[in-house]
mmCIF file of the N, C-alpha and C atoms, coordinates in Angstrom:
data_MODEL
# 
_entry.id   MODEL 
# 
loop_
_atom_site.group_PDB 
_atom_site.id 
_atom_site.type_symbol 
_atom_site.label_atom_id 
_atom_site.label_alt_id 
_atom_site.label_comp_id 
_atom_site.label_asym_id 
_atom_site.label_entity_id 
_atom_site.label_seq_id 
_atom_site.pdbx_PDB_ins_code 
_atom_site.Cartn_x 
_atom_site.Cartn_y 
_atom_site.Cartn_z 
_atom_site.occupancy 
_atom_site.B_iso_or_equiv 
_atom_site.pdbx_formal_charge 
_atom_site.auth_seq_id 
_atom_site.auth_comp_id 
_atom_site.auth_asym_id 
_atom_site.auth_atom_id 
_atom_site.pdbx_PDB_model_num 
ATOM 1   N N  . UNK A 1 1  ? 144.544 80.642 36.694 1.00 0.00 ? 1  UNK A N  1 
ATOM 2   C CA . UNK A 1 1  ? 145.215 80.534 38.073 1.00 0.00 ? 1  UNK A CA 1 
ATOM 3   C C  . UNK A 1 1  ? 145.123 78.962 38.329 1.00 0.00 ? 1  UNK A C  1 
ATOM 4   N N  . UNK A 1 2  ? 146.561 78.524 38.642 1.00 0.00 ? 2  UNK A N  1 
ATOM 5   C CA . UNK A 1 2  ? 146.580 77.223 38.893 1.00 0.00 ? 2  UNK A CA 1 
ATOM 6   C C  . UNK A 1 2  ? 146.745 77.219 40.608 1.00 0.00 ? 2  UNK A C  1 
ATOM 7   N N  . UNK A 1 3  ? 146.024 76.403 41.225 1.00 0.00 ? 3  UNK A N  1 
ATOM 8   C CA . UNK A 1 3  ? 146.120 76.232 42.606 1.00 0.00 ? 3  UNK A CA 1 
ATOM 9   C C  . UNK A 1 3  ? 146.796 74.949 42.831 1.00 0.00 ? 3  UNK A C  1 
ATOM 10  N N  . UNK A 1 4  ? 147.859 75.050 43.991 1.00 0.00 ? 4  UNK A N  1 
ATOM 11  C CA . UNK A 1 4  ? 148.569 73.778 44.121 1.00 0.00 ? 4  UNK A CA 1 
ATOM 12  C C  . UNK A 1 4  ? 148.593 73.564 45.651 1.00 0.00 ? 4  UNK A C  1 
ATOM 13  N N  . UNK A 1 5  ? 148.874 72.282 45.812 1.00 0.00 ? 5  UNK A N  1 
ATOM 14  C CA . UNK A 1 5  ? 149.038 71.983 47.270 1.00 0.00 ? 5  UNK A CA 1 
ATOM 15  C C  . UNK A 1 5  ? 150.232 70.895 47.223 1.00 0.00 ? 5  UNK A C  1 
ATOM 16  N N  . UNK A 1 6  ? 151.048 71.110 48.055 1.00 0.00 ? 6  UNK A N  1 
ATOM 17  C CA . UNK A 1 6  ? 152.406 70.167 48.086 1.00 0.00 ? 6  UNK A CA 1 
ATOM 18  C C  . UNK A 1 6  ? 152.619 69.791 49.749 1.00 0.00 ? 6  UNK A C  1 
ATOM 19  N N  . UNK A 1 7  ? 153.372 68.764 49.889 1.00 0.00 ? 7  UNK A N  1 
ATOM 20  C CA . UNK A 1 7  ? 153.701 68.306 51.142 1.00 0.00 ? 7  UNK A CA 1 
ATOM 21  C C  . UNK A 1 7  ? 155.174 68.417 51.384 1.00 0.00 ? 7  UNK A C  1 
ATOM 22  N N  . UNK A 1 8  ? 155.818 68.917 52.434 1.00 0.00 ? 8  UNK A N  1 
ATOM 23  C CA . UNK A 1 8  ? 157.074 69.152 52.749 1.00 0.00 ? 8  UNK A CA 1 
ATOM 24  C C  . UNK A 1 8  ? 157.505 67.600 52.990 1.00 0.00 ? 8  UNK A C  1 
ATOM 25  N N  . UNK A 1 9  ? 158.380 67.065 52.432 1.00 0.00 ? 9  UNK A N  1 
ATOM 26  C CA . UNK A 1 9  ? 158.983 65.619 52.137 1.00 0.00 ? 9  UNK A CA 1 
ATOM 27  C C  . UNK A 1 9  ? 160.006 65.392 53.298 1.00 0.00 ? 9  UNK A C  1 
ATOM 28  N N  . UNK A 1 10 ? 160.811 66.372 53.724 1.00 0.00 ? 10 UNK A N  1 
ATOM 29  C CA . UNK A 1 10 ? 161.832 66.141 54.800 1.00 0.00 ? 10 UNK A CA 1 
ATOM 30  C C  . UNK A 1 10 ? 162.279 67.507 55.436 1.00 0.00 ? 10 UNK A C  1 
ATOM 31  N N  . UNK A 1 11 ? 162.818 67.489 56.617 1.00 0.00 ? 11 UNK A N  1 
ATOM 32  C CA . UNK A 1 11 ? 163.296 68.465 57.398 1.00 0.00 ? 11 UNK A CA 1 
ATOM 33  C C  . UNK A 1 11 ? 162.310 68.772 58.465 1.00 0.00 ? 11 UNK A C  1 
ATOM 34  N N  . UNK A 1 12 ? 162.741 70.035 59.088 1.00 0.00 ? 12 UNK A N  1 
ATOM 35  C CA . UNK A 1 12 ? 161.829 70.328 60.293 1.00 0.00 ? 12 UNK A CA 1 
ATOM 36  C C  . UNK A 1 12 ? 160.483 70.408 60.128 1.00 0.00 ? 12 UNK A C  1 
ATOM 37  N N  . UNK A 1 13 ? 160.021 70.723 58.672 1.00 0.00 ? 13 UNK A N  1 
ATOM 38  C CA . UNK A 1 13 ? 158.652 70.857 58.705 1.00 0.00 ? 13 UNK A CA 1 
ATOM 39  C C  . UNK A 1 13 ? 157.993 69.591 58.038 1.00 0.00 ? 13 UNK A C  1 
ATOM 40  N N  . UNK A 1 14 ? 158.769 68.454 57.857 1.00 0.00 ? 14 UNK A N  1 
ATOM 41  C CA . UNK A 1 14 ? 158.125 67.381 57.150 1.00 0.00 ? 14 UNK A CA 1 
ATOM 42  C C  . UNK A 1 14 ? 156.816 67.123 57.691 1.00 0.00 ? 14 UNK A C  1 
ATOM 43  N N  . UNK A 1 15 ? 156.021 66.542 56.311 1.00 0.00 ? 15 UNK A N  1 
ATOM 44  C CA . UNK A 1 15 ? 154.766 66.380 56.520 1.00 0.00 ? 15 UNK A CA 1 
ATOM 45  C C  . UNK A 1 15 ? 153.689 67.451 56.435 1.00 0.00 ? 15 UNK A C  1 
ATOM 46  N N  . UNK A 1 16 ? 154.097 68.784 56.580 1.00 0.00 ? 16 UNK A N  1 
ATOM 47  C CA . UNK A 1 16 ? 153.134 69.795 56.429 1.00 0.00 ? 16 UNK A CA 1 
ATOM 48  C C  . UNK A 1 16 ? 152.845 70.174 55.304 1.00 0.00 ? 16 UNK A C  1 
ATOM 49  N N  . UNK A 1 17 ? 151.425 70.810 55.131 1.00 0.00 ? 17 UNK A N  1 
ATOM 50  C CA . UNK A 1 17 ? 151.086 70.895 53.794 1.00 0.00 ? 17 UNK A CA 1 
ATOM 51  C C  . UNK A 1 17 ? 151.422 72.487 53.356 1.00 0.00 ? 17 UNK A C  1 
ATOM 52  N N  . UNK A 1 18 ? 151.538 72.815 51.981 1.00 0.00 ? 18 UNK A N  1 
ATOM 53  C CA . UNK A 1 18 ? 152.038 74.020 51.403 1.00 0.00 ? 18 UNK A CA 1 
ATOM 54  C C  . UNK A 1 18 ? 151.228 74.484 50.151 1.00 0.00 ? 18 UNK A C  1 
ATOM 55  N N  . UNK A 1 19 ? 150.214 75.286 50.439 1.00 0.00 ? 19 UNK A N  1 
ATOM 56  C CA . UNK A 1 19 ? 149.256 75.575 49.448 1.00 0.00 ? 19 UNK A CA 1 
ATOM 57  C C  . UNK A 1 19 ? 149.639 77.088 48.857 1.00 0.00 ? 19 UNK A C  1 
ATOM 58  N N  . UNK A 1 20 ? 149.559 77.039 47.441 1.00 0.00 ? 20 UNK A N  1 
ATOM 59  C CA . UNK A 1 20 ? 149.975 78.351 46.767 1.00 0.00 ? 20 UNK A CA 1 
ATOM 60  C C  . UNK A 1 20 ? 149.139 78.347 45.344 1.00 0.00 ? 20 UNK A C  1 
ATOM 61  N N  . UNK A 1 21 ? 149.217 79.512 44.861 1.00 0.00 ? 21 UNK A N  1 
ATOM 62  C CA . UNK A 1 21 ? 148.605 79.659 43.635 1.00 0.00 ? 21 UNK A CA 1 
ATOM 63  C C  . UNK A 1 21 ? 149.663 80.331 42.518 1.00 0.00 ? 21 UNK A C  1 
ATOM 64  N N  . UNK A 1 22 ? 149.783 80.016 41.390 1.00 0.00 ? 22 UNK A N  1 
ATOM 65  C CA . UNK A 1 22 ? 150.400 80.596 40.402 1.00 0.00 ? 22 UNK A CA 1 
ATOM 66  C C  . UNK A 1 22 ? 149.361 81.214 39.178 1.00 0.00 ? 22 UNK A C  1 
ATOM 67  N N  . UNK A 1 23 ? 149.597 82.307 38.785 1.00 0.00 ? 23 UNK A N  1 
ATOM 68  C CA . UNK A 1 23 ? 148.868 82.615 37.644 1.00 0.00 ? 23 UNK A CA 1 
ATOM 69  C C  . UNK A 1 23 ? 149.487 82.063 36.315 1.00 0.00 ? 23 UNK A C  1 
ATOM 70  N N  . UNK A 1 24 ? 148.255 81.788 35.325 1.00 0.00 ? 24 UNK A N  1 
ATOM 71  C CA . UNK A 1 24 ? 148.788 81.104 34.026 1.00 0.00 ? 24 UNK A CA 1 
ATOM 72  C C  . UNK A 1 24 ? 149.434 82.269 33.144 1.00 0.00 ? 24 UNK A C  1 
ATOM 73  N N  . UNK A 1 25 ? 148.817 83.411 33.135 1.00 0.00 ? 25 UNK A N  1 
ATOM 74  C CA . UNK A 1 25 ? 149.518 84.318 32.165 1.00 0.00 ? 25 UNK A CA 1 
ATOM 75  C C  . UNK A 1 25 ? 149.585 85.748 33.089 1.00 0.00 ? 25 UNK A C  1 
ATOM 76  N N  . UNK A 1 26 ? 150.417 86.966 32.580 1.00 0.00 ? 26 UNK A N  1 
ATOM 77  C CA . UNK A 1 26 ? 150.522 87.930 33.277 1.00 0.00 ? 26 UNK A CA 1 
ATOM 78  C C  . UNK A 1 26 ? 149.329 88.781 32.637 1.00 0.00 ? 26 UNK A C  1 
ATOM 79  N N  . UNK A 1 27 ? 149.550 90.198 33.175 1.00 0.00 ? 27 UNK A N  1 
ATOM 80  C CA . UNK A 1 27 ? 148.311 91.177 32.615 1.00 0.00 ? 27 UNK A CA 1 
ATOM 81  C C  . UNK A 1 27 ? 148.714 91.287 30.852 1.00 0.00 ? 27 UNK A C  1 
ATOM 82  N N  . UNK A 1 28 ? 149.835 90.938 30.643 1.00 0.00 ? 28 UNK A N  1 
ATOM 83  C CA . UNK A 1 28 ? 150.167 91.476 29.153 1.00 0.00 ? 28 UNK A CA 1 
ATOM 84  C C  . UNK A 1 28 ? 149.814 90.150 28.347 1.00 0.00 ? 28 UNK A C  1 
ATOM 85  N N  . UNK A 1 29 ? 149.548 89.210 29.057 1.00 0.00 ? 29 UNK A N  1 
ATOM 86  C CA . UNK A 1 29 ? 148.976 87.992 28.251 1.00 0.00 ? 29 UNK A CA 1 
ATOM 87  C C  . UNK A 1 29 ? 150.278 87.165 27.929 1.00 0.00 ? 29 UNK A C  1 
ATOM 88  N N  . UNK A 1 30 ? 151.436 87.226 28.656 1.00 0.00 ? 30 UNK A N  1 
ATOM 89  C CA . UNK A 1 30 ? 152.635 86.232 28.492 1.00 0.00 ? 30 UNK A CA 1 
ATOM 90  C C  . UNK A 1 30 ? 152.732 85.203 29.488 1.00 0.00 ? 30 UNK A C  1 
ATOM 91  N N  . UNK A 1 31 ? 153.146 84.270 29.071 1.00 0.00 ? 31 UNK A N  1 
ATOM 92  C CA . UNK A 1 31 ? 153.311 83.172 30.276 1.00 0.00 ? 31 UNK A CA 1 
ATOM 93  C C  . UNK A 1 31 ? 153.966 83.485 31.602 1.00 0.00 ? 31 UNK A C  1 
ATOM 94  N N  . UNK A 1 32 ? 153.182 83.310 32.619 1.00 0.00 ? 32 UNK A N  1 
ATOM 95  C CA . UNK A 1 32 ? 153.888 83.582 33.975 1.00 0.00 ? 32 UNK A CA 1 
ATOM 96  C C  . UNK A 1 32 ? 155.241 83.232 34.276 1.00 0.00 ? 32 UNK A C  1 
ATOM 97  N N  . UNK A 1 33 ? 156.500 83.925 34.635 1.00 0.00 ? 33 UNK A N  1 
ATOM 98  C CA . UNK A 1 33 ? 157.665 83.387 34.916 1.00 0.00 ? 33 UNK A CA 1 
ATOM 99  C C  . UNK A 1 33 ? 157.749 82.460 35.997 1.00 0.00 ? 33 UNK A C  1 
ATOM 100 N N  . UNK A 1 34 ? 156.700 82.530 37.181 1.00 0.00 ? 34 UNK A N  1 
ATOM 101 C CA . UNK A 1 34 ? 156.632 81.453 38.352 1.00 0.00 ? 34 UNK A CA 1 
ATOM 102 C C  . UNK A 1 34 ? 156.168 80.066 37.772 1.00 0.00 ? 34 UNK A C  1 
ATOM 103 N N  . UNK A 1 35 ? 155.113 80.009 37.034 1.00 0.00 ? 35 UNK A N  1 
ATOM 104 C CA . UNK A 1 35 ? 154.584 78.916 36.209 1.00 0.00 ? 35 UNK A CA 1 
ATOM 105 C C  . UNK A 1 35 ? 155.630 78.437 35.404 1.00 0.00 ? 35 UNK A C  1 
ATOM 106 N N  . UNK A 1 36 ? 156.437 78.912 34.781 1.00 0.00 ? 36 UNK A N  1 
ATOM 107 C CA . UNK A 1 36 ? 157.259 78.460 34.062 1.00 0.00 ? 36 UNK A CA 1 
ATOM 108 C C  . UNK A 1 36 ? 158.370 77.595 34.805 1.00 0.00 ? 36 UNK A C  1 
ATOM 109 N N  . UNK A 1 37 ? 158.922 78.394 35.862 1.00 0.00 ? 37 UNK A N  1 
ATOM 110 C CA . UNK A 1 37 ? 159.656 77.667 36.883 1.00 0.00 ? 37 UNK A CA 1 
ATOM 111 C C  . UNK A 1 37 ? 159.263 76.259 37.564 1.00 0.00 ? 37 UNK A C  1 
ATOM 112 N N  . UNK A 1 38 ? 157.988 76.457 37.732 1.00 0.00 ? 38 UNK A N  1 
ATOM 113 C CA . UNK A 1 38 ? 157.499 75.419 38.419 1.00 0.00 ? 38 UNK A CA 1 
ATOM 114 C C  . UNK A 1 38 ? 157.379 73.965 37.506 1.00 0.00 ? 38 UNK A C  1 
ATOM 115 N N  . UNK A 1 39 ? 156.844 74.471 36.170 1.00 0.00 ? 39 UNK A N  1 
ATOM 116 C CA . UNK A 1 39 ? 156.949 73.185 35.114 1.00 0.00 ? 39 UNK A CA 1 
ATOM 117 C C  . UNK A 1 39 ? 158.090 72.688 34.848 1.00 0.00 ? 39 UNK A C  1 
ATOM 118 N N  . UNK A 1 40 ? 159.263 73.636 34.662 1.00 0.00 ? 40 UNK A N  1 
ATOM 119 C CA . UNK A 1 40 ? 160.678 73.113 34.564 1.00 0.00 ? 40 UNK A CA 1 
ATOM 120 C C  . UNK A 1 40 ? 161.113 72.052 35.881 1.00 0.00 ? 40 UNK A C  1 
ATOM 121 N N  . UNK A 1 41 ? 160.717 72.778 36.881 1.00 0.00 ? 41 UNK A N  1 
ATOM 122 C CA . UNK A 1 41 ? 161.156 71.960 38.242 1.00 0.00 ? 41 UNK A CA 1 
ATOM 123 C C  . UNK A 1 41 ? 160.501 70.790 38.345 1.00 0.00 ? 41 UNK A C  1 
ATOM 124 N N  . UNK A 1 42 ? 159.154 70.638 37.646 1.00 0.00 ? 42 UNK A N  1 
ATOM 125 C CA . UNK A 1 42 ? 158.524 69.378 37.812 1.00 0.00 ? 42 UNK A CA 1 
ATOM 126 C C  . UNK A 1 42 ? 158.886 68.613 36.654 1.00 0.00 ? 42 UNK A C  1 
ATOM 127 N N  . UNK A 1 43 ? 159.396 68.937 35.727 1.00 0.00 ? 43 UNK A N  1 
ATOM 128 C CA . UNK A 1 43 ? 159.810 67.973 34.396 1.00 0.00 ? 43 UNK A CA 1 
ATOM 129 C C  . UNK A 1 43 ? 158.773 67.783 33.591 1.00 0.00 ? 43 UNK A C  1 
ATOM 130 N N  . UNK A 1 44 ? 157.828 68.689 33.667 1.00 0.00 ? 44 UNK A N  1 
ATOM 131 C CA . UNK A 1 44 ? 156.513 68.682 32.692 1.00 0.00 ? 44 UNK A CA 1 
ATOM 132 C C  . UNK A 1 44 ? 156.865 69.272 31.467 1.00 0.00 ? 44 UNK A C  1 
ATOM 133 N N  . UNK A 1 45 ? 156.815 68.426 30.242 1.00 0.00 ? 45 UNK A N  1 
ATOM 134 C CA . UNK A 1 45 ? 156.735 69.036 28.928 1.00 0.00 ? 45 UNK A CA 1 
ATOM 135 C C  . UNK A 1 45 ? 155.794 70.317 28.625 1.00 0.00 ? 45 UNK A C  1 
ATOM 136 N N  . UNK A 1 46 ? 156.623 71.352 28.579 1.00 0.00 ? 46 UNK A N  1 
ATOM 137 C CA . UNK A 1 46 ? 156.109 72.856 28.022 1.00 0.00 ? 46 UNK A CA 1 
ATOM 138 C C  . UNK A 1 46 ? 156.368 73.106 26.570 1.00 0.00 ? 46 UNK A C  1 
ATOM 139 N N  . UNK A 1 47 ? 155.040 73.465 25.991 1.00 0.00 ? 47 UNK A N  1 
ATOM 140 C CA . UNK A 1 47 ? 155.073 73.873 24.484 1.00 0.00 ? 47 UNK A CA 1 
ATOM 141 C C  . UNK A 1 47 ? 154.498 75.147 24.489 1.00 0.00 ? 47 UNK A C  1 
ATOM 142 N N  . UNK A 1 48 ? 154.640 75.880 23.354 1.00 0.00 ? 48 UNK A N  1 
ATOM 143 C CA . UNK A 1 48 ? 153.735 77.205 22.984 1.00 0.00 ? 48 UNK A CA 1 
ATOM 144 C C  . UNK A 1 48 ? 152.535 76.806 23.131 1.00 0.00 ? 48 UNK A C  1 
ATOM 145 N N  . UNK A 1 49 ? 151.768 75.360 22.808 1.00 0.00 ? 49 UNK A N  1 
ATOM 146 C CA . UNK A 1 49 ? 150.383 75.316 22.918 1.00 0.00 ? 49 UNK A CA 1 
ATOM 147 C C  . UNK A 1 49 ? 149.926 75.066 24.564 1.00 0.00 ? 49 UNK A C  1 
ATOM 148 N N  . UNK A 1 50 ? 150.957 74.942 25.240 1.00 0.00 ? 50 UNK A N  1 
ATOM 149 C CA . UNK A 1 50 ? 150.746 74.705 26.790 1.00 0.00 ? 50 UNK A CA 1 
ATOM 150 C C  . UNK A 1 50 ? 151.121 73.357 27.436 1.00 0.00 ? 50 UNK A C  1 
ATOM 151 N N  . UNK A 1 51 ? 150.698 72.594 28.448 1.00 0.00 ? 51 UNK A N  1 
ATOM 152 C CA . UNK A 1 51 ? 151.120 71.870 29.061 1.00 0.00 ? 51 UNK A CA 1 
ATOM 153 C C  . UNK A 1 51 ? 149.871 70.954 29.636 1.00 0.00 ? 51 UNK A C  1 
ATOM 154 N N  . UNK A 1 52 ? 150.166 69.630 29.727 1.00 0.00 ? 52 UNK A N  1 
ATOM 155 C CA . UNK A 1 52 ? 149.191 68.800 30.379 1.00 0.00 ? 52 UNK A CA 1 
ATOM 156 C C  . UNK A 1 52 ? 149.038 68.867 32.031 1.00 0.00 ? 52 UNK A C  1 
ATOM 157 N N  . UNK A 1 53 ? 148.053 69.735 32.555 1.00 0.00 ? 53 UNK A N  1 
ATOM 158 C CA . UNK A 1 53 ? 148.229 69.908 34.014 1.00 0.00 ? 53 UNK A CA 1 
ATOM 159 C C  . UNK A 1 53 ? 148.276 68.666 34.706 1.00 0.00 ? 53 UNK A C  1 
ATOM 160 N N  . UNK A 1 54 ? 147.420 67.674 34.041 1.00 0.00 ? 54 UNK A N  1 
ATOM 161 C CA . UNK A 1 54 ? 147.502 66.223 34.947 1.00 0.00 ? 54 UNK A CA 1 
ATOM 162 C C  . UNK A 1 54 ? 148.987 65.558 35.054 1.00 0.00 ? 54 UNK A C  1 
ATOM 163 N N  . UNK A 1 55 ? 149.811 66.065 34.260 1.00 0.00 ? 55 UNK A N  1 
ATOM 164 C CA . UNK A 1 55 ? 151.331 65.753 34.524 1.00 0.00 ? 55 UNK A CA 1 
ATOM 165 C C  . UNK A 1 55 ? 151.807 66.164 35.522 1.00 0.00 ? 55 UNK A C  1 
ATOM 166 N N  . UNK A 1 56 ? 151.404 67.234 36.230 1.00 0.00 ? 56 UNK A N  1 
ATOM 167 C CA . UNK A 1 56 ? 152.017 67.779 37.481 1.00 0.00 ? 56 UNK A CA 1 
ATOM 168 C C  . UNK A 1 56 ? 151.584 67.030 38.729 1.00 0.00 ? 56 UNK A C  1 
ATOM 169 N N  . UNK A 1 57 ? 150.625 66.146 38.714 1.00 0.00 ? 57 UNK A N  1 
ATOM 170 C CA . UNK A 1 57 ? 150.144 65.381 39.781 1.00 0.00 ? 57 UNK A CA 1 
ATOM 171 C C  . UNK A 1 57 ? 151.297 64.613 40.243 1.00 0.00 ? 57 UNK A C  1 
ATOM 172 N N  . UNK A 1 58 ? 151.623 64.314 41.546 1.00 0.00 ? 58 UNK A N  1 
ATOM 173 C CA . UNK A 1 58 ? 152.545 63.374 42.198 1.00 0.00 ? 58 UNK A CA 1 
ATOM 174 C C  . UNK A 1 58 ? 154.066 63.673 41.791 1.00 0.00 ? 58 UNK A C  1 
ATOM 175 N N  . UNK A 1 59 ? 154.250 64.863 41.131 1.00 0.00 ? 59 UNK A N  1 
ATOM 176 C CA . UNK A 1 59 ? 155.635 65.234 40.858 1.00 0.00 ? 59 UNK A CA 1 
ATOM 177 C C  . UNK A 1 59 ? 156.413 65.841 42.072 1.00 0.00 ? 59 UNK A C  1 
ATOM 178 N N  . UNK A 1 60 ? 157.507 65.644 42.199 1.00 0.00 ? 60 UNK A N  1 
ATOM 179 C CA . UNK A 1 60 ? 158.311 66.093 43.225 1.00 0.00 ? 60 UNK A CA 1 
ATOM 180 C C  . UNK A 1 60 ? 159.132 67.527 42.858 1.00 0.00 ? 60 UNK A C  1 
ATOM 181 N N  . UNK A 1 61 ? 159.383 68.214 43.626 1.00 0.00 ? 61 UNK A N  1 
ATOM 182 C CA . UNK A 1 61 ? 160.041 69.615 43.172 1.00 0.00 ? 61 UNK A CA 1 
ATOM 183 C C  . UNK A 1 61 ? 160.562 70.281 44.619 1.00 0.00 ? 61 UNK A C  1 
ATOM 184 N N  . UNK A 1 62 ? 161.766 71.193 44.448 1.00 0.00 ? 62 UNK A N  1 
ATOM 185 C CA . UNK A 1 62 ? 162.092 71.744 45.783 1.00 0.00 ? 62 UNK A CA 1 
ATOM 186 C C  . UNK A 1 62 ? 161.539 73.062 45.382 1.00 0.00 ? 62 UNK A C  1 
ATOM 187 N N  . UNK A 1 63 ? 161.271 73.781 46.813 1.00 0.00 ? 63 UNK A N  1 
ATOM 188 C CA . UNK A 1 63 ? 160.942 74.943 46.765 1.00 0.00 ? 63 UNK A CA 1 
ATOM 189 C C  . UNK A 1 63 ? 161.747 75.985 47.772 1.00 0.00 ? 63 UNK A C  1 
ATOM 190 N N  . UNK A 1 64 ? 162.033 77.195 47.301 1.00 0.00 ? 64 UNK A N  1 
ATOM 191 C CA . UNK A 1 64 ? 162.618 78.106 48.233 1.00 0.00 ? 64 UNK A CA 1 
ATOM 192 C C  . UNK A 1 64 ? 161.447 78.962 48.910 1.00 0.00 ? 64 UNK A C  1 
ATOM 193 N N  . UNK A 1 65 ? 161.404 78.767 50.146 1.00 0.00 ? 65 UNK A N  1 
ATOM 194 C CA . UNK A 1 65 ? 159.882 79.445 51.092 1.00 0.00 ? 65 UNK A CA 1 
ATOM 195 C C  . UNK A 1 65 ? 160.452 80.573 51.729 1.00 0.00 ? 65 UNK A C  1 
ATOM 196 N N  . UNK A 1 66 ? 159.783 81.782 51.956 1.00 0.00 ? 66 UNK A N  1 
ATOM 197 C CA . UNK A 1 66 ? 159.909 82.520 52.520 1.00 0.00 ? 66 UNK A CA 1 
ATOM 198 C C  . UNK A 1 66 ? 158.681 82.707 53.590 1.00 0.00 ? 66 UNK A C  1 
ATOM 199 N N  . UNK A 1 67 ? 158.886 83.955 54.233 1.00 0.00 ? 67 UNK A N  1 
ATOM 200 C CA . UNK A 1 67 ? 157.601 84.162 55.069 1.00 0.00 ? 67 UNK A CA 1 
ATOM 201 C C  . UNK A 1 67 ? 157.183 85.655 55.210 1.00 0.00 ? 67 UNK A C  1 
ATOM 202 N N  . UNK A 1 68 ? 155.925 86.084 55.386 1.00 0.00 ? 68 UNK A N  1 
ATOM 203 C CA . UNK A 1 68 ? 155.676 87.349 55.497 1.00 0.00 ? 68 UNK A CA 1 
ATOM 204 C C  . UNK A 1 68 ? 154.393 87.100 56.620 1.00 0.00 ? 68 UNK A C  1 
ATOM 205 N N  . UNK A 1 69 ? 154.209 88.388 57.299 1.00 0.00 ? 69 UNK A N  1 
ATOM 206 C CA . UNK A 1 69 ? 153.084 88.509 58.330 1.00 0.00 ? 69 UNK A CA 1 
ATOM 207 C C  . UNK A 1 69 ? 151.880 89.089 57.707 1.00 0.00 ? 69 UNK A C  1 
ATOM 208 N N  . UNK A 1 70 ? 150.637 88.573 57.970 1.00 0.00 ? 70 UNK A N  1 
ATOM 209 C CA . UNK A 1 70 ? 149.430 88.869 57.323 1.00 0.00 ? 70 UNK A CA 1 
ATOM 210 C C  . UNK A 1 70 ? 148.402 88.974 58.499 1.00 0.00 ? 70 UNK A C  1 
ATOM 211 N N  . UNK A 1 71 ? 148.001 89.998 58.785 1.00 0.00 ? 71 UNK A N  1 
ATOM 212 C CA . UNK A 1 71 ? 146.851 90.104 59.925 1.00 0.00 ? 71 UNK A CA 1 
ATOM 213 C C  . UNK A 1 71 ? 147.187 89.438 61.076 1.00 0.00 ? 71 UNK A C  1 
ATOM 214 N N  . UNK A 1 72 ? 148.370 89.303 61.329 1.00 0.00 ? 72 UNK A N  1 
ATOM 215 C CA . UNK A 1 72 ? 148.765 88.755 62.835 1.00 0.00 ? 72 UNK A CA 1 
ATOM 216 C C  . UNK A 1 72 ? 149.374 87.617 62.629 1.00 0.00 ? 72 UNK A C  1 
ATOM 217 N N  . UNK A 1 73 ? 149.267 86.802 61.340 1.00 0.00 ? 73 UNK A N  1 
ATOM 218 C CA . UNK A 1 73 ? 149.587 85.467 61.239 1.00 0.00 ? 73 UNK A CA 1 
ATOM 219 C C  . UNK A 1 73 ? 150.775 85.331 60.253 1.00 0.00 ? 73 UNK A C  1 
ATOM 220 N N  . UNK A 1 74 ? 151.496 84.404 60.641 1.00 0.00 ? 74 UNK A N  1 
ATOM 221 C CA . UNK A 1 74 ? 152.943 84.204 59.545 1.00 0.00 ? 74 UNK A CA 1 
ATOM 222 C C  . UNK A 1 74 ? 152.390 83.186 58.451 1.00 0.00 ? 74 UNK A C  1 
ATOM 223 N N  . UNK A 1 75 ? 152.561 83.912 57.300 1.00 0.00 ? 75 UNK A N  1 
ATOM 224 C CA . UNK A 1 75 ? 152.168 83.113 56.129 1.00 0.00 ? 75 UNK A CA 1 
ATOM 225 C C  . UNK A 1 75 ? 153.556 82.848 55.271 1.00 0.00 ? 75 UNK A C  1 
ATOM 226 N N  . UNK A 1 76 ? 153.369 81.628 54.470 1.00 0.00 ? 76 UNK A N  1 
ATOM 227 C CA . UNK A 1 76 ? 154.624 81.198 53.560 1.00 0.00 ? 76 UNK A CA 1 
ATOM 228 C C  . UNK A 1 76 ? 154.377 81.790 52.327 1.00 0.00 ? 76 UNK A C  1 
ATOM 229 N N  . UNK A 1 77 ? 155.523 82.173 51.716 1.00 0.00 ? 77 UNK A N  1 
ATOM 230 C CA . UNK A 1 77 ? 155.647 82.608 50.286 1.00 0.00 ? 77 UNK A CA 1 
ATOM 231 C C  . UNK A 1 77 ? 156.497 81.754 49.294 1.00 0.00 ? 77 UNK A C  1 
ATOM 232 N N  . UNK A 1 78 ? 156.031 81.017 48.313 1.00 0.00 ? 78 UNK A N  1 
ATOM 233 C CA . UNK A 1 78 ? 157.120 80.369 47.670 1.00 0.00 ? 78 UNK A CA 1 
ATOM 234 C C  . UNK A 1 78 ? 157.633 81.279 46.676 1.00 0.00 ? 78 UNK A C  1 
ATOM 235 N N  . UNK A 1 79 ? 159.016 81.135 46.989 1.00 0.00 ? 79 UNK A N  1 
ATOM 236 C CA . UNK A 1 79 ? 159.886 82.214 46.263 1.00 0.00 ? 79 UNK A CA 1 
ATOM 237 C C  . UNK A 1 79 ? 160.317 81.852 44.818 1.00 0.00 ? 79 UNK A C  1 
ATOM 238 N N  . UNK A 1 80 ? 160.759 80.546 44.657 1.00 0.00 ? 80 UNK A N  1 
ATOM 239 C CA . UNK A 1 80 ? 161.135 79.811 43.584 1.00 0.00 ? 80 UNK A CA 1 
ATOM 240 C C  . UNK A 1 80 ? 161.117 78.384 43.513 1.00 0.00 ? 80 UNK A C  1 
ATOM 241 N N  . UNK A 1 81 ? 160.860 77.759 42.480 1.00 0.00 ? 81 UNK A N  1 
ATOM 242 C CA . UNK A 1 81 ? 160.912 76.198 42.499 1.00 0.00 ? 81 UNK A CA 1 
ATOM 243 C C  . UNK A 1 81 ? 162.397 75.692 41.602 1.00 0.00 ? 81 UNK A C  1 
ATOM 244 N N  . UNK A 1 82 ? 162.617 74.475 42.118 1.00 0.00 ? 82 UNK A N  1 
ATOM 245 C CA . UNK A 1 82 ? 163.748 73.849 41.779 1.00 0.00 ? 82 UNK A CA 1 
ATOM 246 C C  . UNK A 1 82 ? 163.393 72.467 41.617 1.00 0.00 ? 82 UNK A C  1 
ATOM 247 N N  . UNK A 1 83 ? 164.028 71.631 40.533 1.00 0.00 ? 83 UNK A N  1 
ATOM 248 C CA . UNK A 1 83 ? 164.098 70.256 40.289 1.00 0.00 ? 83 UNK A CA 1 
ATOM 249 C C  . UNK A 1 83 ? 164.547 69.506 41.737 1.00 0.00 ? 83 UNK A C  1 
ATOM 250 N N  . UNK A 1 84 ? 164.106 68.486 42.159 1.00 0.00 ? 84 UNK A N  1 
ATOM 251 C CA . UNK A 1 84 ? 164.369 67.614 43.129 1.00 0.00 ? 84 UNK A CA 1 
ATOM 252 C C  . UNK A 1 84 ? 165.715 67.209 43.099 1.00 0.00 ? 84 UNK A C  1 
ATOM 253 N N  . UNK A 1 85 ? 166.402 67.224 44.233 1.00 0.00 ? 85 UNK A N  1 
ATOM 254 C CA . UNK A 1 85 ? 167.899 66.838 43.992 1.00 0.00 ? 85 UNK A CA 1 
ATOM 255 C C  . UNK A 1 85 ? 168.460 65.369 44.370 1.00 0.00 ? 85 UNK A C  1 
# 
């Protein structure tokens, strides 16, 4: 699993932190779809051998964020990742 922390750069929630995790592989041992989307959005080089996680630091991306309720609290869900515009 890769644990991520991002900061909202603009808009209504500018400056707020967003924390999320993404699994490296699925139960079947295949690369996780959402990890692939994140790596592509960050512009990090991806090969069959993997990718350098340190290249993820400081990169910008756009996120499609939804919400759900958990134990009476509103929680964020990152639904997709896009390259910065």
